[in-house]
N, C-alpha and C positions, 0 to 999 in steps of 0.2 A: 608151096607153103613151107617155109623154114621154121624150125622151132623158135618160138618167140618167148622171151623172158616175160613171165607173168608176175605182177606184183613186186617188181624190183629184183626178181630172181636173175642171177647171172646166166648168160647164154650157155656156158659149160654145164651149169647145174640143170638147166632145162634139157640139154642134150642127154646127160646121164639119166635123168628121170624118164625120158622117152625110150632110151635104150633098155632100161630096166623093164619096161612094159612089153617088150618083144617076147613072143612065145619061144623063139629060137634065137640063140646067140648069133650075131651077124658075122663073127669071125674077123677077118682082116678089115672089113668095112668099119668096124667100131673105132679103129684108130687111123682112118684115112681122111685126108683133107677133102676128098671128093664126095664124102657121105652127105646125103640130103635125107632128112627125116620128115615124113609127112604124117601128120597125126589127125585122127578124127576122135570123137568121144569114145569109140569102141575099139579102134585099131591104130597101130603104128606101122608104117611102111618104110622100107629101106630103099632109097633110090640112088643110083650112081650118077653123079654130076658129069662124069666123062661121057656118058651116053648122049649128052646134048651136042657134043662136038665130034664124037667118034662112034660110028655105028658098030665097031668091034666090041663095044661094051654094052651089056644088057641094061636097059633102063631100071628094071627091078630084078636084081640077081637072085638066084636060088641061094638060100642061106643054109648053113654057114659058108661063107666064101673062104676057102683055104689057100687059093692061089689067085693072084691077079697081077697082070703086067702093068696095070695102072696104079697100083698101090703107092701112095705117097703119104708118109707120116707127117703130122703137123710140124712146123718149125719149132725148135727148142726155144723156150722162153729166154729172152736176153737177161743176163745177169747184170745188175746195176753195179757200176764202178769197175767192172772187170775189163772193159774195152771190148772191141769187136775183133774176132779172129775167124778167118775162113777155115773150114775144115773141122770144126767142132771142138778142138782142143782136147786135152786130157787123154791123148792117144786114140781118140775116136776117128774112124775114117770119114773123109768128106763124103757127103751124099751127092746125088746128081744135081745139076743146076736147077734152080727154081723153075717149075712148070714142066720139067722133063720127067716122065714116069720112070720108075725103076723097073728093070727087067728081072723077073724071077725065073729060076731054072725049072 
C-alpha cells in the first residue's frame, strides 16, 4: 500500500503527513526514493523498496536509519527554462547514475 492522496491532496503532502505520524523519526529513509509507507488507521510502517530486489536490505529497517548503502535521494526538480545539465550545475558534484545506489563509508 503506497500513500495515496486523499481528497485532492498531493502525494508529497500525503507522504509528509504519514511521516509526521511515526513515533520515531526514520532518519535517511525520510529522504530516500526507496521509501514505502504503509499505513493503517492506527500505525504507519516504513518499508524499504530495495528489499524487494536485494535481500541485503531489510524489508522493515530499525529506525532511525543512520547509514544505508542503498540511500538514493530523489532527483532534483527540473527548473523551467534553465535547460538540462548533467552534474547538477552550480558547483554541485554529479551523483551516481540513476538506479545505482550510493555507497556510504
